[in-house]
BATOR-941342 format. One line per field, with one value per residue: residue in three letters; y, z, x of N, C-alpha, C in turn; residue number from 1. Coordinates in steps of 0.02 Angstrom, whole numbers, plus 50000, padded with zeros to 5 digits. Atoms other than C-alpha are relative to their C-alpha. Layout:
r <- (Ala  ...)
nY <- (Y  ...)
nZ <- (Z  ...)
nX <- (X  ...)
caY <- (Y  ...)
caZ <- (Z  ...)
caX <- (X  ...)
cY <- (Y  ...)
cZ <- (Z  ...)
cX <- (X  ...)
k <- (NUM  ...)
END
This chain:
r <- (Met  Arg  Leu  Ile  Asp  Leu  Ser  Ser  Pro  Val  Asp  Ala  Thr  Phe  Trp  Glu  Pro  Asp  Pro  Val  Arg  His  Glu  Pro  Met  Ser  Pro  Ala  Glu  Gly  Ala  Arg  His  Met  Ala  Ser  Glu  Leu  Arg  Glu  His  Leu  Gly  Ile  Asp  Phe  Asp  Pro  Glu  Met  Leu  Pro  Gly  Gly  Glu  Phe  Leu  Asn  Asn  Asp  Thr  Phe  Thr  Leu  Thr  Val  His  Thr  Gly  Thr  His  Val  Asp  Ala  Pro  Ala  His  Tyr  Gly  Ser  Thr  Ala  Ser  Tyr  Ser  Pro  Asp  Pro  Pro  Arg  Thr  Ile  Asp  Gln  Met  Pro  Leu  Asp  Trp  Phe  Leu  Ala  Pro  Gly  Val  Leu  Leu  Asp  Leu  Tyr  Arg  Asp  Gly  Pro  Gly  Leu  Ile  Asp  Arg  Asp  Asp  Ile  Ala  Ala  Glu  Leu  Asp  Arg  Ile  Gly  His  Asp  Ile  Ser  Pro  Gly  Asp  Ile  Val  Leu  Leu  Arg  Thr  Gly  Ala  Asp  Arg  His  Val  Gly  Thr  Pro  Lys  Tyr  Phe  Thr  Asp  Phe  Ala  Gly  Leu  Thr  Gly  Pro  Ala  Val  His  Leu  Leu  Leu  Asp  Lys  Gly  Val  Lys  Val  Ile  Gly  Thr  Asp  Ala  Phe  Ser  Leu  Asp  Ala  Pro  Phe  Pro  Phe  Ile  Val  Glu  Gln  Trp  Gln  Ala  Thr  Gly  Asp  Arg  Ala  Gly  Leu  Trp  Pro  Ala  His  Phe  Ala  Gly  Arg  Asp  Arg  Glu  Tyr  Cys  Gln  Ile  Glu  Arg  Leu  Ser  Asn  Leu  Asp  Gln  Leu  Pro  Ala  Pro  Thr  Gly  Phe  Thr  Val  Ala  Cys  Phe  Pro  Val  Lys  Leu  Ala  Arg  Ala  Gly  Ala  Gly  Trp  Ala  Arg  Ala  Val  Ala  Leu  Leu  Asp  Leu)
nY <- (50073  50029  50063  50043  50053  50067  50046  50016  49987  50050  49979  50055  50015  50040  50072  50027  50069  49992  49937  49947  49975  49930  49979  49929  49972  49929  49957  50007  50064  49991  49966  50050  50049  49969  49996  50068  50019  49963  50030  50069  50009  49949  49983  49929  49989  49942  49998  49981  49943  49938  49984  49962  50043  50068  50040  50001  50015  50062  50052  50053  50065  50043  50068  50021  50032  49955  50005  49962  49936  49999  50022  50027  50066  50009  50068  50048  50022  50052  50063  49994  50005  49975  50031  49949  49980  50047  49967  49997  49944  49939  49975  49935  49948  50008  49985  49935  49949  49976  50042  49976  49934  50014  49988  50048  50021  50026  50047  50006  50071  50005  50063  49998  50050  50037  50027  49996  49954  50038  49965  49969  49942  49947  49979  49965  49934  49959  49980  49951  49934  49982  49986  50055  49991  49993  50028  49959  49972  50031  50016  50002  50037  49981  50054  49979  50035  49954  49980  50043  49993  49997  50052  50067  50010  49976  50056  50056  49979  49961  50039  50002  50015  50066  49999  49970  49927  49971  50005  49951  49935  50005  50002  49931  49963  49974  50024  49990  50007  49982  50017  49974  50058  50026  50039  50004  50064  50006  50014  50066  50051  50012  50039  50068  50033  50015  50056  50060  50019  50016  50033  49965  49964  49937  49948  49984  49937  49992  49932  49996  50048  49975  49964  50045  50008  49934  49953  49943  49982  49986  49954  50025  49961  49930  49971  49938  50002  49970  49927  49983  49974  50032  50060  49983  49929  49987  50036  50034  50004  50051  50023  50040  49988  50038  50049  50045  50072  50016  50020  49948  49938  49955  49946  49949  49995  49936  49983  49931  49978  49931  49958)
nZ <- (50007  50041  49974  50050  49968  50026  49971  50034  49953  49978  50037  49999  50068  50032  49992  49950  49980  49938  50015  49951  49988  49977  49975  49980  49956  50017  49941  49969  49965  49943  49947  49968  49967  49939  49951  49976  49956  49937  49962  49980  49957  49947  49975  50016  50057  50040  50063  50053  50038  49971  50034  50062  50056  49976  50017  49955  50037  50038  49980  50049  49976  50051  49981  50048  49970  49993  50062  50051  50012  49984  49931  49982  49968  49944  49998  49976  50056  50039  49965  49927  49971  50043  49983  49977  49932  49963  49986  50057  50045  49978  50033  50032  49949  49966  50045  49988  50047  50047  50060  50047  50025  50021  50072  50045  50062  50046  50050  50053  50019  50032  50031  50032  49972  49943  50008  49944  50002  49967  49974  50055  50021  49951  50010  50063  49993  49960  50045  50049  49969  49970  49929  49953  49944  49933  49947  49979  50056  50018  50071  50031  50064  50048  50048  50043  49982  49975  50055  49996  49935  50002  50045  49984  50025  49951  49957  50040  50053  49973  49988  49930  49989  49978  49936  50007  50010  49934  49959  50024  49970  49927  49990  50004  49941  50009  49951  50027  50072  50023  50069  50022  50014  49945  49955  50018  50035  50062  49989  49975  50052  50030  49953  49996  50064  50002  49954  50029  50057  49981  49935  49960  49945  49989  50037  49966  49963  49973  49974  49933  49955  49982  49938  49943  49984  49994  49983  50044  50015  50069  50014  50060  50031  50011  50062  50024  50000  50062  49990  49969  50055  50004  49958  49932  49985  49966  49937  49996  49936  50008  49933  49997  49945  49940  49984  49949  50011  50069  50044  50051  49986  50057  49999  50053  50022  50034  50016  49985  50042  49991  50059)
nX <- (49999  50052  50027  50032  50039  49983  50049  50063  50055  50049  50060  50049  50022  49948  50003  49953  50015  50038  50032  50004  50067  49999  50066  49997  50052  50007  50005  50067  49999  49955  50037  50044  49957  49974  50054  50013  49945  50008  50056  49985  49942  49996  50067  50014  50044  49982  50037  49954  50026  49973  49938  50010  50017  50012  49941  49942  49939  50004  49954  49994  49976  49972  49982  49949  49942  49942  49961  50035  49967  49929  49991  49935  50002  49953  49971  50049  50042  49968  50004  50006  49933  49946  49936  49952  50013  50042  50064  50045  49988  50031  50061  49990  49994  49936  49944  49969  50023  49949  50000  50050  49982  49932  49988  50031  49967  50050  49976  50050  50002  50066  50019  50066  50045  49974  49933  49954  49943  49947  49941  49964  50039  49986  49930  49994  50031  49954  49945  50026  50008  49936  50010  49993  50047  49972  50042  50056  50038  50063  49997  50065  49999  50052  50015  50054  50063  50051  50045  50060  50032  50073  50027  49975  49932  49952  49983  49975  49953  49944  49939  49977  49930  49977  49964  49934  50007  50012  49940  49952  50016  49989  49928  49976  50024  50068  50049  50067  50005  50067  50019  50065  50042  50041  49958  49929  49995  50038  50071  50017  50006  49934  49960  50027  49986  49929  49988  50028  49958  49931  49996  49949  50033  49965  50036  50063  49999  49933  49987  50029  49969  49933  50008  49995  49928  49969  50053  50008  50069  50018  50055  50034  50054  49980  50024  49968  49928  49976  49995  49936  49959  49935  49997  49978  50008  50063  50011  50065  50034  50053  50015  50061  50047  49981  50051  49971  49995  50018  49946  49990  50035  50006  49951  50002  49930  49988  49931  49983  49945  49980  50007)
caY <- (51121  51026  50883  50738  50624  50443  50367  50278  50314  50207  50211  50106  50120  50029  49843  49755  49571  49623  49756  49922  49976  50163  50221  50411  50505  50675  50826  50807  50623  50673  50787  50647  50527  50648  50674  50486  50460  50596  50515  50336  50364  50522  50532  50705  50757  50871  50923  50920  51048  51176  51168  51287  51206  51053  50996  50944  50861  50732  50568  50422  50238  50134  49946  49883  49782  49860  49809  49922  50075  50128  50040  49981  49796  49762  49611  49528  49515  49390  49256  49221  49187  49254  49175  49341  49357  49246  49375  49382  49492  49673  49744  49909  50012  49948  50002  50144  50307  50346  50200  50299  50466  50440  50476  50392  50296  50265  50110  50108  49926  49950  49791  49763  49613  49484  49426  49430  49562  49475  49525  49560  49680  49779  49782  49837  49981  50040  50039  50136  50275  50273  50262  50152  50129  50187  50103  50167  50226  50194  50107  50132  50015  50087  49940  50037  49934  50088  50119  49980  50044  50021  49876  49687  49697  49788  49621  49511  49615  49668  49612  49561  49533  49368  49319  49361  49534  49570  49510  49620  49773  49712  49677  49862  49911  49949  49935  49990  49935  50012  49964  50038  49862  49771  49665  49659  49478  49429  49405  49257  49167  49188  49119  48968  48931  48940  48823  48700  48701  48686  48618  48745  48804  48943  49037  49043  49224  49246  49435  49419  49263  49347  49448  49292  49291  49478  49619  49744  49832  49848  49993  49924  50010  50170  50287  50431  50368  50430  50608  50598  50703  50600  50432  50519  50688  50670  50615  50491  50511  50361  50352  50211  50236  50176  50025  49928  49748  49757  49679  49833  50013  50135  50273  50437  50418  50581  50630  50791  50885  51042  51183)
caZ <- (49895  49764  49822  49709  49769  49747  49819  49740  49813  49916  49807  49831  49643  49601  49566  49714  49759  49932  49891  49982  50063  50086  50194  50193  50326  50273  50391  50418  50460  50572  50670  50701  50743  50869  50953  50963  51040  51170  51218  51224  51312  51417  51440  51360  51247  51105  50957  50800  50720  50837  50732  50584  50438  50546  50506  50615  50539  50403  50428  50322  50366  50257  50269  50188  50216  50267  50095  50000  49917  49948  50105  50195  50236  50405  50440  50531  50364  50296  50429  50615  50645  50577  50569  50610  50783  50921  50944  50835  50680  50712  50671  50581  50740  50801  50651  50669  50591  50513  50393  50308  50276  50172  50004  49860  49711  49562  49456  49288  49257  49146  49091  48975  49067  49203  49233  49343  49380  49422  49505  49336  49291  49451  49423  49242  49290  49425  49295  49173  49296  49363  49544  49690  49827  50002  50163  50212  50038  49990  49821  49709  49562  49414  49322  49241  49331  49399  49225  49267  49439  49474  49352  49365  49262  49406  49498  49355  49235  49325  49360  49529  49603  49617  49781  49719  49663  49837  49919  49805  49872  50053  50035  49997  50160  50091  50223  50118  49939  49846  49688  49584  49567  49674  49749  49758  49703  49531  49510  49597  49434  49363  49520  49529  49343  49358  49508  49419  49268  49364  49537  49605  49775  49777  49655  49778  49836  49854  49883  50032  50103  50097  50242  50350  50343  50334  50412  50286  50230  50063  49998  49875  49757  49728  49586  49481  49482  49302  49370  49460  49357  49392  49468  49621  49706  49801  49973  50004  50149  50173  50357  50387  50492  50670  50673  50832  50805  50616  50479  50368  50371  50241  50192  50096  50003  49941  49852  49912  49790  49822  49700)
caX <- (50416  50318  50206  50156  50016  50072  49913  49766  49594  49478  49323  49167  49131  49294  49297  49380  49398  49339  49209  49211  49048  49020  48874  48862  48765  48698  48703  48514  48536  48681  48565  48442  48582  48657  48488  48462  48635  48605  48441  48507  48673  48647  48459  48455  48313  48362  48256  48366  48251  48330  48488  48510  48422  48391  48567  48714  48869  48889  48980  49039  49058  49174  49188  49348  49505  49671  49738  49617  49691  49870  49932  50088  50109  50189  50302  50156  50066  50192  50169  50149  50334  50499  50672  50757  50680  50609  50470  50315  50334  50291  50119  50093  50075  50244  50347  50473  50414  50582  50559  50420  50505  50661  50744  50654  50722  50609  50642  50551  50503  50351  50264  50116  50045  50073  50250  50403  50535  50698  50861  50940  50798  50828  51017  50997  50881  51001  51140  51031  50994  51172  51121  51169  51040  51084  51024  50853  50803  50623  50621  50469  50433  50339  50261  50119  49987  49898  49825  49700  49649  49464  49445  49465  49626  49709  49713  49773  49881  50039  50216  50286  50457  50548  50630  50806  50746  50679  50838  50944  50853  50858  51045  51066  50981  50808  50671  50522  50483  50336  50242  50102  50030  49902  50041  50230  50210  50145  49956  49874  49825  50001  50083  49967  49988  50178  50176  50063  50180  50344  50304  50429  50366  50496  50384  50238  50225  50414  50409  50293  50374  50545  50477  50479  50669  50705  50606  50540  50381  50293  50190  50063  49941  50038  49992  50060  50238  50251  50235  50402  50522  50678  50727  50803  50804  50640  50583  50443  50322  50207  50159  50034  49878  49910  49794  49828  49884  49851  49955  49939  49882  49818  49938  49933  50097  50172  50333  50415  50525  50625  50586)
cY <- (49977  49933  49962  49943  49934  49948  49987  50006  49936  50022  49941  49985  49958  49925  49978  49928  49997  50069  50049  50021  50070  50019  50073  50019  50075  50042  49995  49934  50003  50034  49951  49948  50027  50004  49931  49977  50035  49968  49932  49997  50049  50020  50072  50003  50063  49996  50022  50057  50067  50022  50039  49953  49928  49953  50005  49989  49936  49950  49947  49937  49959  49932  49973  49965  50050  49998  50033  50068  49996  49983  49973  49933  49998  49929  49947  49973  49937  49931  50011  49996  50026  49969  50050  50021  49947  50030  49997  50059  50062  50018  50072  50056  49997  50021  50069  50051  50019  49954  50033  50073  49996  50018  49944  49985  49968  49954  49989  49929  49984  49933  50006  49951  49964  49971  50011  50052  49967  50045  50037  50062  50059  50027  50041  50070  50045  50022  50054  50069  50023  50016  49937  50015  50005  49967  50049  50032  49962  49991  49991  49968  50023  49944  50020  49970  50048  50025  49959  50009  50008  49947  49932  49988  50022  49942  49940  50018  50044  49953  50006  49979  49925  50007  50032  50076  50035  50000  50047  50068  49998  49998  50070  50043  50031  49969  50004  49997  50015  49980  50032  49944  49981  49965  50005  49933  50004  49983  49928  49948  49983  49955  49927  49962  49980  49940  49934  49974  49974  49959  50033  50044  50067  50058  50020  50061  50015  50069  50006  49953  50017  50037  49955  49990  50067  50051  50059  50012  50011  50056  49976  50050  50075  50024  50060  49998  50030  50076  50021  50021  49966  49939  50014  50074  50018  49959  49969  50003  49953  49971  49960  50021  49953  49954  49949  49927  49979  49982  50050  50063  50044  50057  50049  50012  50062  50005  50075  50019  50073  50038  50036)
cZ <- (49958  50030  49943  50038  49967  50021  49952  50050  50025  49973  49995  49930  49962  50007  50048  50014  50066  49995  50059  50007  50031  50019  50023  50046  49986  50064  50035  50038  50061  50059  50037  50037  50066  50054  50029  50048  50067  50044  50028  50053  50059  50028  49987  49939  49963  49933  49944  49957  50028  49965  49936  49941  50020  49987  50054  49957  49960  50027  49945  50034  49940  50030  49947  50036  50004  49937  49941  49992  50017  50074  50009  50035  50055  49998  50024  49944  49966  50034  50075  50036  49950  50023  50029  50072  50036  50016  49938  49955  50021  49958  49979  50051  50037  49957  50013  49947  49950  49939  49944  49979  49982  49926  49958  49940  49957  49949  49949  49972  49966  49966  49970  50031  50058  49987  50062  49987  50041  50023  49944  49974  50046  49989  49936  50005  50043  49958  49952  50029  50034  50073  50041  50061  50065  50052  50021  49944  49991  49924  49973  49931  49957  49950  49950  50018  50021  49944  50001  50066  49993  49957  50020  49977  50050  50044  49963  49951  50028  50012  50072  50004  50015  50068  49994  49989  50066  50041  49976  50032  50076  50016  50001  50058  49993  50053  49974  49924  49979  49928  49983  49984  50062  50052  49979  49968  49935  50016  50023  49944  49969  50045  50002  49935  49994  50046  49971  49943  50022  50064  50047  50053  50015  49964  50032  50044  50031  50030  50071  50048  50016  50066  50061  50022  50012  50011  49951  49988  49925  50000  49934  49978  49999  49933  49981  50002  49936  50005  50034  49945  49990  50046  50073  50012  50031  50065  49999  50072  49992  50069  50001  50059  50058  50022  50047  49980  49928  49959  49944  50022  49939  50007  49944  49980  49957  49986  50012  49960  50015  49934  49985)
cX <- (49941  49979  49966  49964  50014  49948  49942  49943  49967  49933  49952  49972  50051  49984  50054  49983  49963  49965  49999  49927  50005  49929  50005  49942  49997  49999  49932  49995  50046  49967  49955  50040  50027  49946  49985  50054  49996  49946  50019  50055  50003  49933  49981  49956  50020  49964  50048  49976  50023  50065  49986  49987  49985  50059  50054  50063  49991  50051  50001  50026  50024  50014  50047  50056  50058  50044  49964  50033  50074  50009  50070  49989  50053  50029  49950  49956  50028  49997  50001  50067  50051  50066  50049  49989  49958  49931  49955  50017  49960  49938  50011  50009  50066  50060  50029  49980  50053  50008  49959  50009  50074  50009  49969  50043  49947  50033  49944  50004  49934  49991  49930  49950  50032  50069  50042  50055  50054  50057  50037  49963  50013  50071  50008  49970  50043  50060  49977  49995  50064  49995  50010  49957  50038  49954  49946  49962  49934  49999  49930  50006  49942  49992  49947  49933  49945  49954  49935  49962  49925  49967  50027  50072  50053  50026  50029  50055  50054  50059  50021  50072  50012  50034  50069  49998  49988  50064  50055  49988  50013  50075  50030  49975  49932  49954  49929  50004  49929  49988  49934  49951  49959  50042  50072  50016  49960  49927  49987  49995  50068  50042  49976  50015  50074  50016  49973  50043  50068  50006  50049  49966  50034  49966  49934  50009  50069  50013  49973  50037  50072  49998  49997  50072  50034  49945  49999  49926  49991  49948  49969  49947  50016  49971  50043  50076  50029  50006  50065  50049  50067  50000  50020  49988  49934  49998  49931  49975  49941  49982  49935  49956  50016  49942  50029  49994  49981  50061  50014  49963  49998  50049  49984  50073  50009  50075  50011  50062  50016  49993  50065)
k <- (1  2  3  4  5  6  7  8  9  10  11  12  13  14  15  16  17  18  19  20  21  22  23  24  25  26  27  28  29  30  31  32  33  34  35  36  37  38  39  40  41  42  43  44  45  46  47  48  49  50  51  52  53  54  55  56  57  58  59  60  61  62  63  64  65  66  67  68  69  70  71  72  73  74  75  76  77  78  79  80  81  82  83  84  85  86  87  88  89  90  91  92  93  94  95  96  97  98  99  100  101  102  103  104  105  106  107  108  109  110  111  112  113  114  115  116  117  118  119  120  121  122  123  124  125  126  127  128  129  130  131  132  133  134  135  136  137  138  139  140  141  142  143  144  145  146  147  148  149  150  151  152  153  154  155  156  157  158  159  160  161  162  163  164  165  166  167  168  169  170  171  172  173  174  175  176  177  178  179  180  181  182  183  184  185  186  187  188  189  190  191  192  193  194  195  196  197  198  199  200  201  202  203  204  205  206  207  208  209  210  211  212  213  214  215  216  217  218  219  220  221  222  223  224  225  226  227  228  229  230  231  232  233  234  235  236  237  238  239  240  241  242  243  244  245  246  247  248  249  250  251  252  253  254  255  256  257  258  259)
END
């Protein structure tokens, strides 16, 4: 089996609207930390110099949002209520695991800059590859946005889905839609400018707000979709981290291909 990593990294050197903080602890610092914890919590005195080289174990503390790096958005991310259920939308730890291991379908919708991907664009690409989506398929959108990862352009120069485009995929039984862009919606400045020009509120984050009417998940900030050898014939695994009561969870998205 061949594995293709579809994930972008969490990297404190990358430009992020919500900066990542990385605090590494060396093995020597880990030894002193362990001795301090033993003394404070258990009343045990231990000299860290007794350890080989005076070192114990290293550790790393990251401070970041759940929307940093490749992650899965849960229905709870889209709003506090949903029209499809009287119960609150489900959080990431409540989602069924079988949503995140399924056949993948790659749609090549490369764009040079900010814009919208409409229903007709999705339909035309499905016609081009000669494939009809099956219920439960995980659909991945290659927009080319991952070429800007780590830079400010990653958050402003990409294309997002319109509401009708999302509903076309959901009508086919898709539960998980992925993109190599920062968001499944168009960039914030683009959306606001379009709204100011037209006054059409339907253009305000339609991909996310579609999740208030229909339960589905998004995988955002994918990478390496250009390494997939064909639009179909692979399985996607993208299990989110089980963060209790969270609206999203980081994921190591991987494509599995039979050799």
